[in-house]
C-alpha positions in Angstrom: -13.6 -4.4 7.2 -9.9 -4.9 7.7 -8.3 -4.2 11.1 -5.7 -1.5 11.4 -2.9 -3.9 12.0 -1.6 -4.4 8.4 -1.2 -0.6 7.8 0.4 -0.1 11.1 3.0 -2.6 10.2 3.4 -0.9 6.8 3.8 2.5 8.3 6.4 1.2 10.9 8.4 -0.4 8.1 8.1 2.7 6.1 9.6 4.9 8.8 12.5 2.5 9.6 13.2 0.3 6.5 14.3 -3.3 7.2 18.0 -4.1 7.2 19.6 -5.6 4.1 18.6 -9.2 3.7 20.5 -12.3 2.8 22.7 -12.3 -0.3 22.2 -15.6 -2.0 22.9 -17.3 -5.3 21.1 -16.1 -8.4 17.3 -16.5 -8.3 16.1 -18.9 -10.8 13.2 -21.4 -11.0 15.7 -24.3 -10.7 18.5 -23.0 -8.5 21.0 -24.6 -6.1 18.6 -23.5 -3.3 16.4 -26.5 -3.9 13.7 -26.0 -6.6 14.2 -29.7 -7.6 11.8 -31.1 -5.0 8.8 -33.3 -6.2 5.7 -31.3 -5.3 3.6 -34.4 -5.8 5.1 -36.2 -2.9 4.0 -35.9 0.8 5.8 -32.9 2.2 5.5 -30.1 4.8 6.3 -26.4 4.2 6.4 -23.4 6.5 4.4 -20.2 5.8 5.2 -17.0 7.8 2.8 -14.1 7.6 2.3 -10.9 9.5 -1.5 -11.0 10.1 -2.3 -11.0 13.8 -5.9 -9.8 14.4 -8.3 -12.7 15.1 -10.4 -12.4 12.0 -7.2 -12.1 9.9 -5.7 -15.2 11.4 -8.9 -17.1 10.9 -8.9 -15.9 7.2 -5.4 -17.2 6.7 -6.4 -20.6 8.3 -9.3 -20.9 6.0 -7.2 -20.0 3.0 -4.6 -22.7 3.9 -7.4 -25.2 4.6 -8.7 -24.6 1.1 -5.2 -25.3 -0.3 -4.7 -28.4 1.7 -8.0 -29.7 0.3 -6.8 -29.3 -3.2 -3.2 -30.5 -2.4 -3.7 -33.1 0.3 0.0 -34.2 0.0 1.3 -30.7 0.9 0.9 -29.8 4.6 1.4 -26.1 5.7 2.8 -25.1 9.0 1.6 -21.5 9.5 3.3 -19.0 11.7 1.5 -15.7 12.1 2.4 -12.2 13.5 5.8 -12.2 11.7 7.5 -8.8 11.1 10.0 -8.2 8.3 12.8 -8.1 10.9 11.9 -11.6 12.0 11.4 -12.8 8.4 14.7 -11.4 7.3 16.5 -13.0 10.2 14.9 -16.4 9.3 15.8 -15.9 5.6 19.5 -15.3 6.6 19.5 -18.4 8.9 17.5 -21.0 6.9 17.0 -24.5 8.2 14.0 -26.8 8.7 12.0 -24.3 10.7 12.7 -21.3 8.5 9.9 -20.1 6.1 9.5 -21.7 2.7 6.9 -19.0 1.8 6.7 -15.5 3.3 4.1 -12.8 3.3 5.1 -9.1 4.1 3.1 -5.9 4.3 6.0 -3.9 3.3 6.1 -3.4 -0.5 8.8 -0.8 0.1 11.2 -3.7 0.8 10.6 -5.5 -2.5 13.8 -3.9 -4.1 15.9 -5.3 -1.2 14.2 -8.7 -1.4 14.8 -9.0 -5.0 18.3 -7.5 -5.4 19.7 -9.5 -2.4 18.3 -12.8 -3.7 16.6 -13.5 -0.4 13.5 -14.4 -2.4 13.5 -16.4 -5.6 12.6 -14.9 -9.1 9.1 -16.2 -9.7 9.1 -15.5 -13.5 10.2 -19.2 -14.3 7.4 -20.5 -12.1 4.8 -18.4 -13.7 6.1 -19.5 -17.1 6.1 -23.2 -16.1 2.5 -22.8 -14.9 1.4 -20.8 -18.1 0.3 -17.9 -16.1 0.8 -14.3 -17.5 1.2 -11.9 -14.6 0.5 -8.9 -16.8 -3.1 -10.2 -17.5 -3.5 -11.6 -14.0 -2.7 -8.7 -11.7 -3.7 -5.0 -11.8 -0.9 -2.9 -13.4 0.3 -1.2 -10.1 0.5 -4.6 -8.3 2.6 -6.0 -11.2 4.9 -2.9 -10.7 5.4 -3.1 -6.9 6.1 -6.8 -6.8 9.3 -6.8 -9.0 12.6 -4.9 -9.3 14.9 -4.8 -12.3 13.0 -7.5 -14.1 13.2 -9.8 -11.1 9.7 -10.8 -10.0 10.7 -12.0 -6.5 7.2 -11.4 -5.1 3.4 -11.6 -6.0 0.4 -9.6 -4.8 -1.6 -11.1 -2.0 -4.5 -8.8 -1.6 -4.2 -5.1 -1.8 -4.9 -1.6 -0.5 -6.5 1.2 -2.6 -6.7 4.8 -1.4 -9.6 7.1 -1.9 -11.6 9.9 -0.3 -14.0 9.6 2.6 -16.5 12.4 3.2 -19.1 13.4 5.7 -22.4 13.4 3.6 -24.2 15.2 6.4 -21.7 18.0 6.5 -21.7 18.3 2.7 -25.5 18.7 2.7 -25.3 21.4 5.4 -22.7 23.2 3.3 -24.8 23.0 0.2 -22.2 20.7 -1.6 -24.1 18.3 -4.0 -21.3 15.5 -4.2 -17.7 14.6 -3.8 -15.1 16.8 -5.6 -13.6 15.3 -8.7 -10.8 17.9 -9.4 -8.4 19.5 -7.0 -9.9 22.9 -7.5 -13.3 21.5 -6.4 -11.7 19.8 -3.5 -10.0 23.1 -2.4 -13.3 25.0 -2.6 -15.2 22.2 -0.7 -12.4 22.0 2.0 -12.7 25.8 2.6 -16.5 25.7 2.6 -16.6 22.8 5.1 -14.2 24.5 7.5 -16.0 26.0 10.6 -13.9 28.3 12.8 -14.2 28.2 16.6 -12.1 30.8 18.3 -8.5 30.3 17.1 -9.2 26.8 16.2 -11.8 24.7 14.4 -15.2 23.4 15.2 -14.9 21.5 11.9 -12.0 21.2 9.5 -12.8 20.5 5.9 -9.6 18.4 5.5 -6.3 18.0 7.3 -3.8 18.6 4.6 -0.6 18.2 6.7 1.8 15.4 5.8 1.5 14.3 9.4 -2.3 14.0 8.9 -2.6 10.3 9.1 -2.7 8.9 5.5 -2.0 12.2 3.7 1.5 11.2 2.8 3.5 12.5 -0.2 3.1 9.3 -2.1 -0.7 9.1 -1.5 -1.1 12.8 -2.7 1.2 12.4 -5.6 -0.4 9.3 -7.0 -3.1 11.5 -8.5 -0.5 13.4 -10.5 0.9 10.1 -11.9 4.6 11.0 -11.3 7.7 9.1 -12.4 10.0 8.7 -9.6 13.1 7.5 -11.5 14.3 8.0 -15.1 15.5 5.3 -17.4 19.0 5.3 -15.8 17.6 4.9 -12.3 18.2 8.5 -11.3 15.5 10.4 -9.2 13.1 12.4 -11.4 11.9 14.5 -8.5 13.3 17.8 -9.9 12.6 17.0 -13.5 8.9 15.6 -13.5 6.5 18.5 -13.2 4.1 16.2 -11.4 6.1 16.5 -8.1 6.2 20.4 -8.1 2.4 20.4 -8.9 1.8 18.0 -6.1 3.8 19.9 -3.5 2.2 23.2 -4.5 -1.3 21.9 -4.3 -0.6 20.5 -0.7 1.1 23.7 0.4 -1.8 25.8 -1.0 -4.2 23.7 1.0 -2.2 24.2 4.1 -2.1 27.9 3.7 -5.7 28.4 2.8 -7.0 26.2 5.6 -5.3 28.2 8.4 -1.6 27.8 8.0 0.8 25.1 9.2 1.0 26.2 12.9 -2.7 26.5 13.3 -3.4 23.2 11.6 -0.6 21.4 13.7 -2.0 22.9 16.9 -5.4 21.5 16.1 -4.0 18.1 15.0 -2.4 17.7 18.3 -5.8 17.8 20.0 -7.3 15.0 17.8 -7.6 11.3 18.2 -5.2 8.8 16.7 -5.4 7.1 13.4 -6.5 3.6 14.7 -8.9 4.5 17.5 -12.6 5.2 17.7 -11.7 8.9 18.2 -10.2 9.3 14.7 -11.3 12.9 13.8 -13.2 11.7 10.7 -15.2 9.3 12.9 -16.0 12.2 15.3 -16.8 14.7 12.6 -14.1 17.0 13.5 -12.6 16.6 9.9 -15.1 16.3 7.1 -12.9 14.8 4.4 -10.3 12.1 4.8 -7.7 10.6 2.4 -7.5 6.9 3.5 -7.5 3.2 2.5 -10.4 0.8 2.0 -10.0 -0.4 5.7 -11.3 3.0 7.0 -15.0 2.3 6.1 -15.4 -0.5 8.5 -13.5 1.2 11.2 -15.6 4.4 10.8 -18.8 2.5 10.8 -17.8 0.5 14.0 -17.2 3.9 15.6 -21.0 4.6 15.1 -20.6 8.1 13.7 -23.5 10.6 13.8 -23.4 11.2 10.1 -23.6 9.3 6.8 -20.2 8.3 5.3 -19.6 8.7 1.6 -16.8 7.1 -0.3 -15.3 8.4 -3.7 -12.0 8.4 -5.5 -9.6 11.1 -4.6 -9.7 14.1 -6.9 -7.3 14.6 -9.8 -5.6 17.6 -11.3 -8.0 19.8 -13.2 -6.0 19.2 -16.5 -6.4 15.4 -16.0 -10.1 15.4 -15.1 -10.7 12.5 -17.5 -8.6 10.3 -15.2 -10.9 10.8 -12.2 -11.4 7.3 -10.5 -7.7 6.4 -10.1 -5.8 6.2 -6.8 -2.7 4.9 -5.1 -2.4 1.2 -4.8 -0.2 -0.9 -2.5 -0.7 -4.2 -0.6 0.7 -7.4 0.8 3.2 -9.5 -1.0 4.1 -13.1 -1.0 7.4 -14.8 -2.1 9.5 -18.0 -1.8 12.6 -18.1 0.3 15.8 -18.7 -1.6 16.9 -21.0 1.3 13.9 -23.3 0.9 14.6 -26.7 -0.3 11.0 -27.2 -1.2 10.5 -24.4 -3.8 8.2 -26.4 -6.1 5.8 -27.3 -3.2 6.1 -23.7 -2.0 5.2 -22.5 -5.5 1.9 -24.5 -5.4 1.0 -22.6 -2.3 1.9 -19.3 -3.6 0.1 -20.0 -6.9 -3.0 -21.0 -5.0 -3.1 -18.0 -2.7 -2.4 -15.4 -5.2 -4.0 -16.6 -8.6 -6.8 -18.9 -7.8 -9.9 -16.7 -8.2 -12.1 -18.3 -5.5 -9.2 -18.5 -3.0 -8.4 -14.8 -3.5 -12.0 -13.8 -3.3 -12.5 -15.9 -0.2 -9.5 -14.3 1.5 -10.7 -10.9 0.5 -14.1 -11.5 2.0 -12.6 -12.8 5.2 -10.2 -9.8 5.9 -11.8 -7.1 3.7 -8.8 -6.1 1.7 -9.0 -5.4 -2.0 -8.6 -8.6 -4.2 -5.4 -8.7 -6.1 -6.2 -10.3 -9.4 -8.3 -8.7 -12.2 -10.7 -11.7 -12.2 -11.3 -11.6 -8.4 -12.1 -7.9 -8.7 -15.0 -8.8 -10.9 -16.1 -11.9 -9.1 -19.9 -12.1 -8.2 -18.8 -14.0 -5.1 -17.3 -10.8 -3.5 -19.3 -9.7 -0.5 -18.9 -6.1 0.5 -20.7 -2.8 1.4 -21.8 -1.1 -1.8 -19.4 1.7 -1.0 -16.5 -0.7 -1.0 -16.9 -1.0 -4.8 -15.2 2.4 -5.1 -11.9 0.8 -4.0 -12.5 -2.3 -6.3 -12.8 0.2 -9.2 -9.7 2.2 -8.1 -7.7 -1.1 -8.0 -8.8 -2.1 -11.5 -8.4 1.4 -12.9 -5.4 1.4 -15.4 -4.5 4.9 -14.5 -4.0 4.0 -10.8 -0.4 4.1 -9.6 2.1 2.9 -7.1 5.6 3.7 -6.0 8.4 1.8 -7.6 10.8 -0.6 -5.8 14.3 0.6 -5.0 17.4 -1.3 -3.9 17.5 0.4 -0.5 13.8 -0.1 0.1 11.6 2.9 0.9 14.5 5.3 1.8 13.7 7.5 -1.1 10.0 7.9 0.0 11.2 8.8 3.6 13.5 11.4 2.0 10.7 12.9 -0.1 8.3 12.9 2.9 10.9 14.6 5.1 11.3 17.3 2.4 7.5 17.6 2.4 7.6 18.4 6.1 10.2 21.1 5.6 8.3 22.7 2.7 4.8 22.7 4.3 6.2 24.2 7.5 8.0 27.0 5.7 11.4 25.8 6.6 12.2 25.5 2.8 11.2 28.5 0.7 12.6 27.6 -2.7 10.6 24.6 -4.0 12.7 24.0 -7.2 16.0 24.2 -5.3 14.7 21.9 -2.6 13.5 19.3 -5.1 16.9 19.4 -6.8 18.7 18.9 -3.5 16.4 16.1 -2.4 16.8 14.3 -5.8 20.6 14.5 -5.2 20.2 13.0 -1.8 18.1 10.1 -3.1 20.6 9.4 -5.9 23.5 9.4 -3.3 21.6 7.0 -1.0 20.9 4.6 -3.9 24.5 4.7 -5.0 25.7 3.8 -1.6 23.3 1.0 -1.3 24.6 -0.8 -4.4 
């Protein structure tokens, strides 16, 4: 399964959003930045990506080899382990060594990439190639790769979030199967919690927003929130989905021992990316996490059987069980590139060729990013991995929308979550209104 590197990079970029990128000319398929090159002639393009683990780098090499076999006249110079900061600097600088094609783990920066013009609008390229993104990519992936109608990026594999559970602990507790609604989840979490002195021998679930992947956006995806209204203003105080999400999480915190007790226990647990992750060790019986966790957990050789299922949904939306939060890697073409047509051939191959997408998914064990690849018989995976394929293909699955200032609004919501779960904020409605106002102010200042 995938190494932890991609999500580490995403989390780092989430905490500190990348600086504003190059302001360039308008993004069009035939722009002054050079989309008049002849892609049939012999040429070399530069591709910068962020993967760094050995199996990932090997997977990228195989992907590029497949492209060069189909396009023998286009040679690709690959540069790996490139962070968004390095990519942004290169996009500002330009030149022969700068990337023509980039790949980023940070979907939160799509709004910046698009609004600044650092990456070209790919809509004209899709139209020229007679490819309809709406019928090619899953709905959430279509959403997080564009901003204000500008499709400056395209999905290049994805991540889907679901529920991991300790089947052995479930059997001991007399629980027949994974919970499908939040009320079932709440009951199971309490039933699976075993006290030990003033701490826990086993905790049913770590609900804290600091609890590895249990972030606000991952929780709220199950409530299908609308983050912004039609005028671009924050809907945090208006959409009841947010209030419901915050209340659900706070109730879990209170019923599983309270914030202080949970935080004290969390401080004794292993980190997210090591073999001592508390789900691996059996200290936590249920875990909200992405598709990569399955392989990492199995590599840790746990003393129990691992189950995988979608995350529960609100009781009044039980029919939507099976959905989840979707994010992933993006690819785009630099506005500074003078070889944009050749660059498009690479982007098109990597992101829309079914066999190429499937092969890359098999190599690095992320979720395929096209609807066709999700159904391909050539996919190789642990049967439990199909849960994530189904979540990615589920039309009710959601993501978080792009913003002009990147993921700042998500950081603001998460910070409010910390204050609310800890009891620092008592009035939820007033807190949501204040947080929404802060989000609107930050976005206005970024324009």
